[in-house]
C-alpha positions in Angstrom: 0.0 0.0 0.0 1.4 3.4 -1.0 1.6 6.4 1.4 -1.1 8.1 -0.6 -3.5 5.2 -0.5 -2.8 4.6 3.2 -4.0 8.1 4.2 -7.7 7.5 3.5 -7.5 4.1 5.4 -5.9 5.9 8.4 -8.6 8.6 8.2 -11.3 6.0 8.2 -9.8 4.2 11.1 -9.5 7.4 13.1 -13.1 8.3 12.3 -14.2 4.8 13.6 -12.2 5.5 16.8 -13.9 8.8 17.4 -17.3 7.2 16.6 -16.9 4.3 19.0 -15.5 6.5 21.9 -18.3 9.0 21.3 -20.9 6.3 21.3 -19.5 4.8 24.5 -19.5 8.2 26.2 -23.0 9.0 25.0 -24.5 5.7 26.0 -22.8 5.7 29.4 -24.0 9.2 30.1 -27.5 8.1 29.0 -27.3 5.2 31.4 -26.5 7.5 34.3 -29.3 9.9 33.4 -31.8 7.0 33.0 -30.8 5.5 36.4 -31.1 8.9 38.2 -34.5 9.4 36.6 -35.7 5.9 37.5 -34.4 6.0 41.0 -35.0 9.5 42.4 -33.3 8.8 45.7 -29.7 9.8 45.3 -28.1 6.7 46.8 -30.3 4.3 44.7 -29.8 6.4 41.5 -26.0 6.5 41.7 -25.8 2.9 42.8 -27.7 1.7 39.7 -25.8 4.2 37.5 -22.5 2.7 38.8 -23.7 -0.9 38.3 -25.1 -0.4 34.8 -22.2 1.6 33.5 -19.8 -1.1 34.7 -21.8 -3.7 32.7 -21.8 -1.5 29.7 -18.1 -1.0 29.8 -17.6 -4.8 30.2 -19.5 -5.3 26.9 -16.9 -3.0 25.2 -14.1 -5.0 26.9 -15.3 -8.4 25.7 -14.5 -7.9 21.9 -11.1 -6.4 22.9 -10.3 -9.5 25.0 -11.6 -12.0 22.4 -10.6 -10.4 19.1 -7.2 -11.9 18.3 -8.0 -15.4 19.5 -11.4 -15.3 17.9 -10.0 -14.3 14.5 -7.2 -16.9 14.7 -9.7 -19.7 15.5 -12.6 -18.7 13.3 -11.8 -15.9 10.9 -14.8 -14.0 9.5 -15.8 -10.5 8.5 -16.9 -9.8 12.1 -13.6 -11.1 13.6 -11.6 -9.1 11.0 -13.5 -6.0 11.9 -13.0 -6.5 15.7 -9.3 -7.2 15.2 -8.8 -4.2 12.9 -10.6 -1.9 15.3 -9.4 -3.5 18.6 -7.5 -0.3 19.5 -10.6 1.8 19.1 -12.8 -0.6 20.9 -10.3 -0.4 23.7 -10.5 3.3 23.8 -14.3 3.1 23.8 -14.0 0.7 26.8 -11.8 3.2 28.6 -14.2 6.0 27.9 -17.2 4.0 29.2 -15.3 2.8 32.3 -14.2 6.2 33.3 -17.8 7.3 33.1 -18.4 4.4 35.4 -15.7 5.7 37.8 -17.5 9.0 37.9 -20.8 7.3 38.8 -19.1 5.1 41.4 -17.3 8.0 43.0 -20.6 10.0 43.2 -22.2 7.0 44.9 -19.4 6.8 47.4 -19.7 10.5 48.1 -23.5 10.4 48.4 -23.4 7.5 50.8 -20.3 8.6 52.6 -18.5 5.3 51.9 -14.8 4.7 51.6 -13.7 1.7 49.4 -11.7 -0.9 51.3 -8.1 -1.6 50.6 -8.6 -4.5 48.3 -11.0 -2.5 46.1 -8.6 0.4 46.0 -5.6 -1.7 45.0 -7.5 -4.0 42.5 -9.9 -1.4 41.0 -7.4 1.4 41.3 -4.7 -0.6 39.6 -7.2 -1.4 36.8 -7.7 2.3 36.2 -4.0 2.9 36.2 -3.6 0.3 33.5 -6.6 1.6 31.6 -5.2 5.1 31.5 -1.8 3.9 30.5 -3.1 1.7 27.8 -5.4 4.4 26.4 -2.5 6.9 26.4 -0.3 4.4 24.5 -2.9 3.2 22.0 -1.1 4.9 19.1 1.8 4.1 16.7 4.1 6.7 18.2 3.9 5.0 21.6 4.7 1.6 20.1 7.8 3.1 18.4 8.8 5.0 21.6 8.4 2.2 24.1 9.5 -0.5 21.7 7.2 -3.3 20.5 8.1 -5.7 23.3 7.6 -3.2 26.2 4.4 -2.0 24.6 3.1 -5.5 24.4 4.0 -6.3 28.0 2.1 -3.2 29.2 -1.0 -4.1 27.3 -0.9 -7.8 28.1 -0.5 -7.3 31.8 -3.1 -4.5 31.7 -5.7 -6.5 29.9 -5.4 -9.5 32.2 -5.5 -7.2 35.3 -8.7 -5.7 34.0 -10.1 -9.2 33.2 -9.3 -10.4 36.7 -11.1 -7.5 38.3 -14.2 -8.1 36.2 -14.1 -11.9 36.7 -13.5 -11.6 40.5 -16.5 -9.2 40.7 -18.9 -11.4 38.7 -17.6 -14.6 40.3 -18.3 -13.2 43.8 -21.8 -12.1 42.7 -22.5 -15.6 41.3 -21.1 -17.3 44.4 -23.4 -15.1 46.5 -26.4 -16.5 44.6 -27.0 -13.6 42.2 -27.5 -15.7 39.0 -28.1 -12.6 36.9 -24.3 -12.4 36.6 -23.8 -15.9 35.2 -23.7 -14.7 31.5 -21.1 -12.0 32.4 -18.9 -14.6 34.3 -19.3 -17.0 31.4 -18.2 -14.4 28.9 -15.1 -13.6 31.0 -14.1 -17.2 31.6 -14.9 -18.1 28.0 -12.5 -15.4 26.8 -9.7 -16.8 28.8 -10.5 -20.4 27.7 -10.5 -19.3 24.1 -7.1 -17.5 24.4 -5.6 -20.5 26.1 -6.9 -23.0 23.6 -5.7 -20.9 20.6 -2.3 -20.6 22.3 -2.1 -24.3 23.0 -3.2 -25.2 19.4 -0.5 -22.9 18.0 2.2 -24.4 20.1 1.2 -27.9 19.3 1.3 -27.0 15.6 4.7 -25.5 15.9 6.0 -28.6 17.7 
């Protein structure tokens, strides 16, 4: 591909990124406004806003976590789109999850709650990784950090975030809240898919 023909492709990719992140921000904000309208009491309203924005951001996270393994196992137009736009889906996830952080912070302020140490370390660490990954989701950062260091950052980050979601949903399911079974299944299914694809690739190489 020549430099001239690459420019429209880059412009289209950037437009997709803005569209996905804008949609994530718009929908997450709508979730907050809808929750506050449906639950007039401030504590209930912000509690539901925090819960639903977390679930929304998880739905953006799923294709990011699945994309590469999914495409390697069953390539299709959908998997190619997810893989090609993985960076922008990740930025949309980051956008939605920072809106979730706003809702969660407002709930803690309204109810005068202070998160425990485990939540601060686990959840806070996830946000550090989300911010770092979002800030380095560009070609300049790959060149500056080096491909190996960039990959390490994003691999550790995505698995940290995966663990926080899985631990949260696993705890809810263990507590008898079966509503979260599909969320837990999606999280565990993504890990199983990635491990299976890696195992199959290593076996083929051997």
